[in-house]
NUKE-266433 format. One record per residue (C-alpha): y, z, x. Coordinates in nm, 2 decimals, m for minus. Layout:
% residues N
<node yy="Y" zz="Z" xx="X"/>
...
% end
This chain:
% residues 452
<node yy="m1.84" zz="m6.28" xx="m7.84"/>
<node yy="m2.09" zz="m6.57" xx="m8.03"/>
<node yy="m1.80" zz="m6.80" xx="m7.98"/>
<node yy="m1.75" zz="m6.78" xx="m7.58"/>
<node yy="m2.12" zz="m6.83" xx="m7.55"/>
<node yy="m2.15" zz="m7.10" xx="m7.76"/>
<node yy="m1.82" zz="m7.26" xx="m7.57"/>
<node yy="m1.99" zz="m7.21" xx="m7.25"/>
<node yy="m2.31" zz="m7.31" xx="m7.33"/>
<node yy="m2.16" zz="m7.62" xx="m7.49"/>
<node yy="m1.95" zz="m7.71" xx="m7.14"/>
<node yy="m2.29" zz="m7.65" xx="m6.95"/>
<node yy="m2.45" zz="m7.91" xx="m7.12"/>
<node yy="m2.16" zz="m8.14" xx="m7.07"/>
<node yy="m2.14" zz="m8.04" xx="m6.72"/>
<node yy="m2.52" zz="m8.13" xx="m6.72"/>
<node yy="m2.45" zz="m8.51" xx="m6.87"/>
<node yy="m2.19" zz="m8.57" xx="m6.63"/>
<node yy="m2.41" zz="m8.50" xx="m6.37"/>
<node yy="m2.69" zz="m8.70" xx="m6.43"/>
<node yy="m2.82" zz="m8.94" xx="m6.17"/>
<node yy="m2.97" zz="m9.28" xx="m6.21"/>
<node yy="m3.21" zz="m9.45" xx="m5.98"/>
<node yy="m2.94" zz="m9.67" xx="m5.82"/>
<node yy="m2.78" zz="m9.31" xx="m5.68"/>
<node yy="m3.13" zz="m9.13" xx="m5.61"/>
<node yy="m3.19" zz="m9.47" xx="m5.41"/>
<node yy="m2.88" zz="m9.47" xx="m5.18"/>
<node yy="m2.91" zz="m9.09" xx="m5.12"/>
<node yy="m3.26" zz="m9.18" xx="m5.03"/>
<node yy="m3.08" zz="m9.44" xx="m4.81"/>
<node yy="m2.89" zz="m9.22" xx="m4.62"/>
<node yy="m3.14" zz="m8.91" xx="m4.54"/>
<node yy="m3.51" zz="m9.06" xx="m4.55"/>
<node yy="m3.66" zz="m9.00" xx="m4.21"/>
<node yy="m3.91" zz="m9.27" xx="m4.26"/>
<node yy="m3.61" zz="m9.58" xx="m4.33"/>
<node yy="m3.37" zz="m9.41" xx="m4.06"/>
<node yy="m3.68" zz="m9.45" xx="m3.81"/>
<node yy="m3.72" zz="m9.82" xx="m3.92"/>
<node yy="m3.38" zz="m9.91" xx="m3.88"/>
<node yy="m3.37" zz="m9.75" xx="m3.50"/>
<node yy="m3.68" zz="m9.97" xx="m3.44"/>
<node yy="m3.48" zz="m10.27" xx="m3.60"/>
<node yy="m3.19" zz="m10.22" xx="m3.33"/>
<node yy="m3.45" zz="m10.16" xx="m3.07"/>
<node yy="m3.69" zz="m10.46" xx="m3.14"/>
<node yy="m3.35" zz="m10.69" xx="m3.13"/>
<node yy="m3.29" zz="m10.56" xx="m2.77"/>
<node yy="m3.60" zz="m10.77" xx="m2.69"/>
<node yy="m3.37" zz="m11.10" xx="m2.74"/>
<node yy="m3.13" zz="m11.00" xx="m2.44"/>
<node yy="m3.38" zz="m10.89" xx="m2.21"/>
<node yy="m3.59" zz="m11.18" xx="m2.25"/>
<node yy="m3.29" zz="m11.45" xx="m2.23"/>
<node yy="m3.18" zz="m11.20" xx="m1.91"/>
<node yy="m3.51" zz="m11.36" xx="m1.69"/>
<node yy="m3.39" zz="m11.72" xx="m1.70"/>
<node yy="m3.02" zz="m11.59" xx="m1.62"/>
<node yy="m2.87" zz="m11.56" xx="m1.27"/>
<node yy="m2.86" zz="m11.25" xx="m1.09"/>
<node yy="m2.61" zz="m11.08" xx="m0.86"/>
<node yy="m2.71" zz="m10.78" xx="m0.69"/>
<node yy="m2.49" zz="m10.61" xx="m0.40"/>
<node yy="m2.65" zz="m10.37" xx="m0.11"/>
<node yy="m2.47" zz="m10.20" xx="0.15"/>
<node yy="m2.50" zz="m9.95" xx="0.45"/>
<node yy="m2.33" zz="m9.73" xx="0.68"/>
<node yy="m2.51" zz="m9.55" xx="0.98"/>
<node yy="m2.45" zz="m9.37" xx="1.30"/>
<node yy="m2.68" zz="m9.37" xx="1.58"/>
<node yy="m2.70" zz="m9.18" xx="1.90"/>
<node yy="m2.83" zz="m9.36" xx="2.24"/>
<node yy="m2.87" zz="m9.12" xx="2.52"/>
<node yy="m3.02" zz="m9.38" xx="2.81"/>
<node yy="m3.11" zz="m9.21" xx="3.11"/>
<node yy="m3.17" zz="m9.47" xx="3.38"/>
<node yy="m3.47" zz="m9.46" xx="3.69"/>
<node yy="m3.21" zz="m9.66" xx="3.90"/>
<node yy="m2.86" zz="m9.61" xx="3.86"/>
<node yy="m2.76" zz="m9.86" xx="4.11"/>
<node yy="m2.90" zz="m10.10" xx="3.91"/>
<node yy="m2.86" zz="m9.96" xx="3.54"/>
<node yy="m2.63" zz="m9.63" xx="3.53"/>
<node yy="m2.70" zz="m9.39" xx="3.26"/>
<node yy="m2.50" zz="m9.36" xx="2.93"/>
<node yy="m2.43" zz="m9.18" xx="2.58"/>
<node yy="m2.32" zz="m9.36" xx="2.27"/>
<node yy="m2.27" zz="m9.28" xx="1.97"/>
<node yy="m2.24" zz="m9.64" xx="1.74"/>
<node yy="m2.13" zz="m9.67" xx="1.38"/>
<node yy="m2.24" zz="m9.94" xx="1.20"/>
<node yy="m2.14" zz="m10.05" xx="0.87"/>
<node yy="m2.23" zz="m10.38" xx="0.63"/>
<node yy="m2.27" zz="m10.52" xx="0.32"/>
<node yy="m2.47" zz="m10.83" xx="0.18"/>
<node yy="m2.42" zz="m11.01" xx="m0.16"/>
<node yy="m2.68" zz="m11.21" xx="m0.28"/>
<node yy="m2.72" zz="m11.44" xx="m0.57"/>
<node yy="m3.03" zz="m11.62" xx="m0.71"/>
<node yy="m3.05" zz="m11.83" xx="m1.00"/>
<node yy="m3.41" zz="m11.90" xx="m1.11"/>
<node yy="m3.51" zz="m12.24" xx="m1.13"/>
<node yy="m3.84" zz="m12.25" xx="m1.20"/>
<node yy="m4.04" zz="m11.92" xx="m1.35"/>
<node yy="m4.27" zz="m12.02" xx="m1.60"/>
<node yy="m4.36" zz="m11.69" xx="m1.72"/>
<node yy="m3.97" zz="m11.58" xx="m1.75"/>
<node yy="m3.90" zz="m11.83" xx="m2.00"/>
<node yy="m4.20" zz="m11.75" xx="m2.19"/>
<node yy="m4.11" zz="m11.40" xx="m2.25"/>
<node yy="m3.79" zz="m11.54" xx="m2.32"/>
<node yy="m3.98" zz="m11.73" xx="m2.60"/>
<node yy="m4.16" zz="m11.43" xx="m2.67"/>
<node yy="m3.85" zz="m11.21" xx="m2.76"/>
<node yy="m3.74" zz="m11.46" xx="m3.04"/>
<node yy="m4.03" zz="m11.34" xx="m3.23"/>
<node yy="m4.06" zz="m11.00" xx="m3.13"/>
<node yy="m3.72" zz="m11.00" xx="m3.28"/>
<node yy="m3.86" zz="m11.16" xx="m3.59"/>
<node yy="m4.14" zz="m10.92" xx="m3.61"/>
<node yy="m3.89" zz="m10.60" xx="m3.61"/>
<node yy="m3.70" zz="m10.77" xx="m3.88"/>
<node yy="m4.03" zz="m10.82" xx="m4.06"/>
<node yy="m4.13" zz="m10.47" xx="m4.04"/>
<node yy="m3.81" zz="m10.30" xx="m4.14"/>
<node yy="m3.78" zz="m10.54" xx="m4.40"/>
<node yy="m4.10" zz="m10.39" xx="m4.57"/>
<node yy="m3.95" zz="m10.02" xx="m4.46"/>
<node yy="m3.66" zz="m10.13" xx="m4.68"/>
<node yy="m3.93" zz="m10.22" xx="m4.97"/>
<node yy="m4.11" zz="m9.96" xx="m4.93"/>
<node yy="m3.82" zz="m9.76" xx="m4.95"/>
<node yy="m3.75" zz="m9.89" xx="m5.29"/>
<node yy="m4.10" zz="m9.83" xx="m5.43"/>
<node yy="m4.15" zz="m9.44" xx="m5.30"/>
<node yy="m3.82" zz="m9.41" xx="m5.43"/>
<node yy="m3.91" zz="m9.50" xx="m5.77"/>
<node yy="m4.25" zz="m9.35" xx="m5.77"/>
<node yy="m4.08" zz="m8.99" xx="m5.72"/>
<node yy="m3.82" zz="m9.04" xx="m5.95"/>
<node yy="m4.10" zz="m9.14" xx="m6.22"/>
<node yy="m4.31" zz="m8.93" xx="m6.14"/>
<node yy="m4.03" zz="m8.61" xx="m6.23"/>
<node yy="m3.95" zz="m8.78" xx="m6.51"/>
<node yy="m4.34" zz="m8.84" xx="m6.62"/>
<node yy="m4.37" zz="m8.44" xx="m6.56"/>
<node yy="m4.07" zz="m8.38" xx="m6.75"/>
<node yy="m4.17" zz="m8.56" xx="m7.03"/>
<node yy="m4.55" zz="m8.39" xx="m6.99"/>
<node yy="m4.34" zz="m8.03" xx="m7.01"/>
<node yy="m4.12" zz="m8.13" xx="m7.30"/>
<node yy="m4.45" zz="m8.24" xx="m7.49"/>
<node yy="m4.62" zz="m7.91" xx="m7.43"/>
<node yy="m4.32" zz="m7.70" xx="m7.55"/>
<node yy="m4.33" zz="m7.95" xx="m7.86"/>
<node yy="m4.68" zz="m7.88" xx="m7.89"/>
<node yy="m4.64" zz="m7.52" xx="m7.85"/>
<node yy="m4.36" zz="m7.47" xx="m8.11"/>
<node yy="m4.58" zz="m7.70" xx="m8.38"/>
<node yy="m4.85" zz="m7.48" xx="m8.30"/>
<node yy="m4.66" zz="m7.12" xx="m8.31"/>
<node yy="m4.59" zz="m7.28" xx="m8.64"/>
<node yy="m4.95" zz="m7.35" xx="m8.78"/>
<node yy="m5.01" zz="m6.98" xx="m8.62"/>
<node yy="m4.76" zz="m6.83" xx="m8.84"/>
<node yy="m4.84" zz="m6.99" xx="m9.16"/>
<node yy="m5.26" zz="m6.95" xx="m9.09"/>
<node yy="m5.17" zz="m6.59" xx="m9.08"/>
<node yy="m4.96" zz="m6.57" xx="m9.41"/>
<node yy="m5.24" zz="m6.75" xx="m9.60"/>
<node yy="m5.46" zz="m6.54" xx="m9.44"/>
<node yy="m5.24" zz="m6.25" xx="m9.56"/>
<node yy="m5.26" zz="m6.39" xx="m9.93"/>
<node yy="m5.60" zz="m6.45" xx="m9.93"/>
<node yy="m5.56" zz="m6.86" xx="m9.94"/>
<node yy="m5.76" zz="m6.86" xx="m9.60"/>
<node yy="m6.03" zz="m6.73" xx="m9.36"/>
<node yy="m5.94" zz="m6.51" xx="m9.05"/>
<node yy="m6.09" zz="m6.80" xx="m8.86"/>
<node yy="m5.78" zz="m7.03" xx="m8.90"/>
<node yy="m5.58" zz="m6.75" xx="m8.73"/>
<node yy="m5.83" zz="m6.76" xx="m8.45"/>
<node yy="m5.86" zz="m7.14" xx="m8.37"/>
<node yy="m5.45" zz="m7.18" xx="m8.41"/>
<node yy="m5.45" zz="m6.82" xx="m8.14"/>
<node yy="m5.71" zz="m6.98" xx="m7.93"/>
<node yy="m5.49" zz="m7.31" xx="m7.94"/>
<node yy="m5.17" zz="m7.12" xx="m7.91"/>
<node yy="m5.28" zz="m6.94" xx="m7.56"/>
<node yy="m5.43" zz="m7.26" xx="m7.41"/>
<node yy="m5.09" zz="m7.46" xx="m7.51"/>
<node yy="m4.91" zz="m7.13" xx="m7.35"/>
<node yy="m5.13" zz="m7.23" xx="m7.00"/>
<node yy="m5.07" zz="m7.56" xx="m7.02"/>
<node yy="m4.66" zz="m7.50" xx="m6.99"/>
<node yy="m4.69" zz="m7.27" xx="m6.71"/>
<node yy="m4.92" zz="m7.57" xx="m6.52"/>
<node yy="m4.67" zz="m7.82" xx="m6.66"/>
<node yy="m4.35" zz="m7.64" xx="m6.53"/>
<node yy="m4.53" zz="m7.62" xx="m6.20"/>
<node yy="m4.65" zz="m7.98" xx="m6.14"/>
<node yy="m4.28" zz="m8.04" xx="m6.25"/>
<node yy="m4.13" zz="m7.79" xx="m5.98"/>
<node yy="m4.34" zz="m8.02" xx="m5.75"/>
<node yy="m4.23" zz="m8.33" xx="m5.83"/>
<node yy="m3.90" zz="m8.20" xx="m5.77"/>
<node yy="m3.95" zz="m8.14" xx="m5.41"/>
<node yy="m4.08" zz="m8.48" xx="m5.34"/>
<node yy="m3.81" zz="m8.62" xx="m5.44"/>
<node yy="m3.61" zz="m8.40" xx="m5.28"/>
<node yy="m3.77" zz="m8.49" xx="m4.95"/>
<node yy="m3.69" zz="m8.85" xx="m5.00"/>
<node yy="m3.33" zz="m8.80" xx="m5.06"/>
<node yy="m3.25" zz="m8.45" xx="m4.98"/>
<node yy="m3.07" zz="m8.38" xx="m5.27"/>
<node yy="m3.18" zz="m8.12" xx="m5.54"/>
<node yy="m3.06" zz="m8.32" xx="m5.87"/>
<node yy="m2.96" zz="m8.09" xx="m6.17"/>
<node yy="m3.07" zz="m8.39" xx="m6.43"/>
<node yy="m3.18" zz="m8.74" xx="m6.41"/>
<node yy="m3.15" zz="m9.05" xx="m6.63"/>
<node yy="m3.45" zz="m9.11" xx="m6.87"/>
<node yy="m3.58" zz="m9.40" xx="m6.94"/>
<node yy="m3.47" zz="m9.57" xx="m7.32"/>
<node yy="m3.72" zz="m9.49" xx="m7.59"/>
<node yy="m3.65" zz="m9.81" xx="m7.69"/>
<node yy="m3.74" zz="m10.01" xx="m7.39"/>
<node yy="m3.94" zz="m10.33" xx="m7.41"/>
<node yy="m4.11" zz="m10.43" xx="m7.09"/>
<node yy="m4.08" zz="m10.81" xx="m7.00"/>
<node yy="m4.41" zz="m10.95" xx="m6.80"/>
<node yy="m4.40" zz="m11.07" xx="m6.43"/>
<node yy="m4.09" zz="m11.38" xx="m6.39"/>
<node yy="m4.26" zz="m11.65" xx="m6.31"/>
<node yy="m4.58" zz="m11.58" xx="m6.58"/>
<node yy="m4.81" zz="m11.73" xx="m6.33"/>
<node yy="m5.06" zz="m11.54" xx="m6.10"/>
<node yy="m5.08" zz="m11.85" xx="m5.89"/>
<node yy="m4.74" zz="m11.90" xx="m5.85"/>
<node yy="m4.71" zz="m11.49" xx="m5.70"/>
<node yy="m5.02" zz="m11.57" xx="m5.46"/>
<node yy="m4.87" zz="m11.84" xx="m5.30"/>
<node yy="m4.54" zz="m11.61" xx="m5.26"/>
<node yy="m4.75" zz="m11.35" xx="m5.11"/>
<node yy="m4.93" zz="m11.57" xx="m4.88"/>
<node yy="m4.63" zz="m11.72" xx="m4.73"/>
<node yy="m4.34" zz="m11.45" xx="m4.74"/>
<node yy="m4.54" zz="m11.10" xx="m4.78"/>
<node yy="m4.39" zz="m10.89" xx="m4.52"/>
<node yy="m4.70" zz="m10.78" xx="m4.39"/>
<node yy="m4.81" zz="m11.17" xx="m4.35"/>
<node yy="m4.49" zz="m11.20" xx="m4.18"/>
<node yy="m4.49" zz="m10.94" xx="m3.90"/>
<node yy="m4.87" zz="m11.03" xx="m3.81"/>
<node yy="m4.76" zz="m11.42" xx="m3.81"/>
<node yy="m4.51" zz="m11.34" xx="m3.55"/>
<node yy="m4.72" zz="m11.07" xx="m3.34"/>
<node yy="m4.96" zz="m11.36" xx="m3.37"/>
<node yy="m4.72" zz="m11.58" xx="m3.19"/>
<node yy="m4.62" zz="m11.31" xx="m2.93"/>
<node yy="m4.99" zz="m11.31" xx="m2.87"/>
<node yy="m5.01" zz="m11.70" xx="m2.79"/>
<node yy="m4.70" zz="m11.66" xx="m2.53"/>
<node yy="m4.83" zz="m11.35" xx="m2.40"/>
<node yy="m5.20" zz="m11.58" xx="m2.34"/>
<node yy="m4.96" zz="m11.85" xx="m2.18"/>
<node yy="m4.77" zz="m11.63" xx="m1.96"/>
<node yy="m5.11" zz="m11.51" xx="m1.79"/>
<node yy="m5.21" zz="m11.84" xx="m1.72"/>
<node yy="m4.87" zz="m11.89" xx="m1.55"/>
<node yy="m4.98" zz="m11.64" xx="m1.29"/>
<node yy="m5.07" zz="m11.90" xx="m1.07"/>
<node yy="m4.79" zz="m12.10" xx="m1.13"/>
<node yy="m4.54" zz="m12.13" xx="m0.85"/>
<node yy="m4.23" zz="m12.01" xx="m0.86"/>
<node yy="m3.88" zz="m12.16" xx="m0.71"/>
<node yy="m3.55" zz="m11.99" xx="m0.69"/>
<node yy="m3.17" zz="m12.07" xx="m0.57"/>
<node yy="m3.09" zz="m11.80" xx="m0.34"/>
<node yy="m2.71" zz="m11.80" xx="m0.15"/>
<node yy="m2.66" zz="m11.43" xx="0.01"/>
<node yy="m2.30" zz="m11.36" xx="0.24"/>
<node yy="m2.24" zz="m11.08" xx="0.46"/>
<node yy="m2.03" zz="m10.83" xx="0.67"/>
<node yy="m2.13" zz="m10.60" xx="0.90"/>
<node yy="m1.89" zz="m10.44" xx="1.15"/>
<node yy="m2.08" zz="m10.23" xx="1.49"/>
<node yy="m1.87" zz="m10.01" xx="1.71"/>
<node yy="m2.13" zz="m10.04" xx="1.98"/>
<node yy="m2.49" zz="m10.10" xx="2.02"/>
<node yy="m2.78" zz="m10.05" xx="2.22"/>
<node yy="m2.64" zz="m10.34" xx="2.48"/>
<node yy="m2.34" zz="m10.31" xx="2.50"/>
<node yy="m2.06" zz="m10.07" xx="2.46"/>
<node yy="m1.83" zz="m10.31" xx="2.30"/>
<node yy="m1.84" zz="m10.33" xx="1.91"/>
<node yy="m1.84" zz="m10.66" xx="1.72"/>
<node yy="m1.79" zz="m10.77" xx="1.34"/>
<node yy="m2.01" zz="m11.00" xx="1.23"/>
<node yy="m1.99" zz="m11.26" xx="0.91"/>
<node yy="m2.28" zz="m11.43" xx="0.76"/>
<node yy="m2.38" zz="m11.66" xx="0.47"/>
<node yy="m2.68" zz="m11.87" xx="0.36"/>
<node yy="m2.80" zz="m12.07" xx="0.08"/>
<node yy="m3.09" zz="m12.23" xx="0.00"/>
<node yy="m3.42" zz="m12.28" xx="m0.21"/>
<node yy="m3.71" zz="m12.00" xx="m0.20"/>
<node yy="m4.05" zz="m12.11" xx="m0.33"/>
<node yy="m4.35" zz="m11.90" xx="m0.35"/>
<node yy="m4.68" zz="m11.97" xx="m0.45"/>
<node yy="m4.95" zz="m11.70" xx="m0.50"/>
<node yy="m5.28" zz="m11.83" xx="m0.37"/>
<node yy="m5.50" zz="m11.51" xx="m0.46"/>
<node yy="m5.49" zz="m11.15" xx="m0.63"/>
<node yy="m5.77" zz="m11.07" xx="m0.63"/>
<node yy="m5.88" zz="m11.22" xx="m1.00"/>
<node yy="m5.62" zz="m11.00" xx="m1.19"/>
<node yy="m5.48" zz="m11.29" xx="m1.34"/>
<node yy="m5.79" zz="m11.45" xx="m1.45"/>
<node yy="m5.88" zz="m11.14" xx="m1.56"/>
<node yy="m5.55" zz="m11.08" xx="m1.77"/>
<node yy="m5.60" zz="m11.44" xx="m1.89"/>
<node yy="m5.94" zz="m11.35" xx="m2.05"/>
<node yy="m5.81" zz="m11.03" xx="m2.20"/>
<node yy="m5.49" zz="m11.26" xx="m2.36"/>
<node yy="m5.71" zz="m11.50" xx="m2.44"/>
<node yy="m5.94" zz="m11.23" xx="m2.67"/>
<node yy="m5.58" zz="m11.05" xx="m2.78"/>
<node yy="m5.46" zz="m11.36" xx="m2.99"/>
<node yy="m5.80" zz="m11.45" xx="m3.08"/>
<node yy="m5.77" zz="m11.11" xx="m3.27"/>
<node yy="m5.44" zz="m11.15" xx="m3.37"/>
<node yy="m5.51" zz="m11.48" xx="m3.55"/>
<node yy="m5.79" zz="m11.27" xx="m3.74"/>
<node yy="m5.51" zz="m11.00" xx="m3.82"/>
<node yy="m5.29" zz="m11.28" xx="m4.01"/>
<node yy="m5.58" zz="m11.41" xx="m4.17"/>
<node yy="m5.65" zz="m11.05" xx="m4.35"/>
<node yy="m5.28" zz="m10.98" xx="m4.37"/>
<node yy="m5.31" zz="m11.33" xx="m4.60"/>
<node yy="m5.64" zz="m11.23" xx="m4.80"/>
<node yy="m5.50" zz="m10.88" xx="m4.90"/>
<node yy="m5.14" zz="m10.98" xx="m4.98"/>
<node yy="m5.33" zz="m11.22" xx="m5.20"/>
<node yy="m5.59" zz="m11.00" xx="m5.32"/>
<node yy="m5.31" zz="m10.72" xx="m5.36"/>
<node yy="m5.08" zz="m10.93" xx="m5.56"/>
<node yy="m5.35" zz="m11.05" xx="m5.80"/>
<node yy="m5.42" zz="m10.69" xx="m5.90"/>
<node yy="m5.08" zz="m10.57" xx="m5.92"/>
<node yy="m4.99" zz="m10.91" xx="m6.17"/>
<node yy="m5.30" zz="m10.81" xx="m6.39"/>
<node yy="m5.21" zz="m10.42" xx="m6.39"/>
<node yy="m4.83" zz="m10.50" xx="m6.47"/>
<node yy="m4.98" zz="m10.75" xx="m6.75"/>
<node yy="m5.25" zz="m10.51" xx="m6.89"/>
<node yy="m4.98" zz="m10.25" xx="m6.89"/>
<node yy="m4.76" zz="m10.40" xx="m7.11"/>
<node yy="m5.05" zz="m10.43" xx="m7.35"/>
<node yy="m5.14" zz="m10.07" xx="m7.32"/>
<node yy="m4.78" zz="m9.96" xx="m7.41"/>
<node yy="m4.77" zz="m10.23" xx="m7.71"/>
<node yy="m5.12" zz="m10.03" xx="m7.82"/>
<node yy="m5.00" zz="m9.71" xx="m7.78"/>
<node yy="m4.68" zz="m9.75" xx="m7.92"/>
<node yy="m4.89" zz="m9.85" xx="m8.26"/>
<node yy="m5.12" zz="m9.54" xx="m8.19"/>
<node yy="m4.80" zz="m9.32" xx="m8.18"/>
<node yy="m4.75" zz="m9.44" xx="m8.56"/>
<node yy="m5.11" zz="m9.40" xx="m8.69"/>
<node yy="m5.10" zz="m9.04" xx="m8.52"/>
<node yy="m4.78" zz="m8.94" xx="m8.67"/>
<node yy="m4.94" zz="m9.09" xx="m9.01"/>
<node yy="m5.26" zz="m8.87" xx="m8.91"/>
<node yy="m5.10" zz="m8.55" xx="m8.87"/>
<node yy="m4.88" zz="m8.59" xx="m9.18"/>
<node yy="m5.15" zz="m8.63" xx="m9.40"/>
<node yy="m5.35" zz="m8.36" xx="m9.21"/>
<node yy="m5.06" zz="m8.13" xx="m9.28"/>
<node yy="m5.03" zz="m8.27" xx="m9.66"/>
<node yy="m5.42" zz="m8.17" xx="m9.67"/>
<node yy="m5.44" zz="m7.87" xx="m9.55"/>
<node yy="m5.13" zz="m7.72" xx="m9.75"/>
<node yy="m5.34" zz="m7.83" xx="m10.09"/>
<node yy="m5.69" zz="m7.72" xx="m9.95"/>
<node yy="m5.85" zz="m8.01" xx="m9.83"/>
<node yy="m5.82" zz="m8.04" xx="m9.50"/>
<node yy="m5.88" zz="m7.68" xx="m9.26"/>
<node yy="m5.64" zz="m7.55" xx="m8.99"/>
<node yy="m5.79" zz="m7.71" xx="m8.70"/>
<node yy="m5.79" zz="m8.03" xx="m8.86"/>
<node yy="m5.42" zz="m8.00" xx="m8.82"/>
<node yy="m5.46" zz="m7.91" xx="m8.46"/>
<node yy="m5.68" zz="m8.18" xx="m8.36"/>
<node yy="m5.38" zz="m8.39" xx="m8.52"/>
<node yy="m5.12" zz="m8.24" xx="m8.35"/>
<node yy="m5.29" zz="m8.28" xx="m8.01"/>
<node yy="m5.33" zz="m8.63" xx="m8.03"/>
<node yy="m5.01" zz="m8.70" xx="m8.11"/>
<node yy="m4.88" zz="m8.51" xx="m7.84"/>
<node yy="m5.17" zz="m8.68" xx="m7.65"/>
<node yy="m5.07" zz="m9.04" xx="m7.71"/>
<node yy="m4.67" zz="m9.00" xx="m7.65"/>
<node yy="m4.72" zz="m8.84" xx="m7.33"/>
<node yy="m4.97" zz="m9.14" xx="m7.23"/>
<node yy="m4.72" zz="m9.37" xx="m7.38"/>
<node yy="m4.46" zz="m9.25" xx="m7.17"/>
<node yy="m4.67" zz="m9.25" xx="m6.85"/>
<node yy="m4.82" zz="m9.57" xx="m6.94"/>
<node yy="m4.42" zz="m9.72" xx="m6.91"/>
<node yy="m4.37" zz="m9.57" xx="m6.61"/>
<node yy="m4.67" zz="m9.68" xx="m6.46"/>
<node yy="m4.60" zz="m10.08" xx="m6.59"/>
<node yy="m4.26" zz="m10.03" xx="m6.44"/>
<node yy="m4.38" zz="m9.92" xx="m6.09"/>
<node yy="m4.66" zz="m10.19" xx="m6.08"/>
<node yy="m4.36" zz="m10.44" xx="m6.14"/>
<node yy="m4.20" zz="m10.34" xx="m5.83"/>
<node yy="m4.49" zz="m10.30" xx="m5.64"/>
<node yy="m4.62" zz="m10.69" xx="m5.76"/>
<node yy="m4.24" zz="m10.80" xx="m5.59"/>
<node yy="m4.31" zz="m10.57" xx="m5.31"/>
<node yy="m4.65" zz="m10.74" xx="m5.24"/>
<node yy="m4.48" zz="m11.09" xx="m5.25"/>
<node yy="m4.22" zz="m11.01" xx="m5.01"/>
<node yy="m3.96" zz="m11.04" xx="m5.33"/>
<node yy="m3.87" zz="m10.74" xx="m5.41"/>
<node yy="m3.45" zz="m10.67" xx="m5.38"/>
<node yy="m3.24" zz="m10.40" xx="m5.46"/>
<node yy="m3.11" zz="m10.59" xx="m5.74"/>
<node yy="m3.50" zz="m10.54" xx="m5.90"/>
<node yy="m3.38" zz="m10.15" xx="m5.90"/>
<node yy="m3.06" zz="m10.25" xx="m6.06"/>
<node yy="m3.21" zz="m10.41" xx="m6.35"/>
<node yy="m3.46" zz="m10.11" xx="m6.40"/>
<node yy="m3.17" zz="m9.87" xx="m6.35"/>
<node yy="m3.00" zz="m10.06" xx="m6.69"/>
<node yy="m3.27" zz="m9.89" xx="m6.87"/>
<node yy="m3.22" zz="m9.58" xx="m6.78"/>
<node yy="m2.97" zz="m9.32" xx="m7.03"/>
<node yy="m2.88" zz="m8.94" xx="m7.04"/>
<node yy="m3.11" zz="m8.78" xx="m7.23"/>
<node yy="m2.98" zz="m8.47" xx="m7.41"/>
<node yy="m3.14" zz="m8.13" xx="m7.53"/>
<node yy="m3.33" zz="m8.06" xx="m7.17"/>
<node yy="m3.45" zz="m7.74" xx="m7.10"/>
<node yy="m3.26" zz="m7.54" xx="m6.87"/>
<node yy="m3.56" zz="m7.35" xx="m6.65"/>
<node yy="m3.68" zz="m7.77" xx="m6.66"/>
<node yy="m3.39" zz="m7.85" xx="m6.42"/>
<node yy="m3.41" zz="m7.57" xx="m6.14"/>
% end
């Protein structure tokens, strides 16, 4: 029976190892499932239709109209010697084909130009949504890993505290320690047990957040390698990043395209005073079985060709009001562009410094981990020889596990800040996610209840 259970456990661990998902796979799942990204994709498809809609305004139109009527004419003459009375029910049917080619319609041409910038705006909006998806997936992914690391460290601390509690009880029984050591260890153990429950609940919440984006519940996720070395942003010049953000940040591109649309809208409002000129050609046929003046039917063919000119003279002041409105909206759009540029530059500078500081913090925490481990070993030895008390060992354990947790979180935050930096500069691509994915590996020994 024991061999059977051992084999089943081994197969389960192997299956979990095979099923481990990496960051790239999770991102592909999010691309297929995430509702925000799907909405952005549909918004892009809708935005691209602005160009053919604008082009249609300067292309010719062809319209067909038709009619068919039946009438009743009951004429009662007041003098039948001059005009006899009659009753007729004539039928008539006909159609008219109208061809129109705009020759001069400034508003239509300006709207056509607007379509080009509206497409650019839609594409920039989708580009930003794609970058946001990368950041959101990475954030949710590392939130799960970070909370899992917290749970693992809490359990490791719980196991170490349990051993310290058992040792304190043994020492008390043989008379080499006081009951205070036992009570201190018991209090610390109970506290860590409560922290374990909270960490497990937080892990479940993080996993549900990731599931909201991808639509999947993952059995196991690949973790960051322990020997990973984080590189500074490339190029290592904050001014270069600021210039990139000012020129190609998607928030800036969106506002710039919107400003061009507002400018053309102002010109369209001014064009409301201009005349229009169209080329119009018509051809029609009409057939009648009778008329009000004759009982004899007739067939009529008609055709015409010419120019149609229209000049708006007065429209109640609406055109002038529209001009003032669009002029104010254009000035607002210019302010929006300035604000987008300044915000992009500020955000980029902050993220650049956060990334560099994160790398420095990781290096400091790596050294602190070594020092904390040495301090713990020294306190354990001191406790055994009687120059340290139990609380010293417990505090040293707490310091070591807190340092390990802070180190893991610092690595995740630094990687995320590097991705956010590229996103702020409009330079984040899927290849950047693949680069992060290469430093992930499968970690064995995952607690079963942490994976549920």
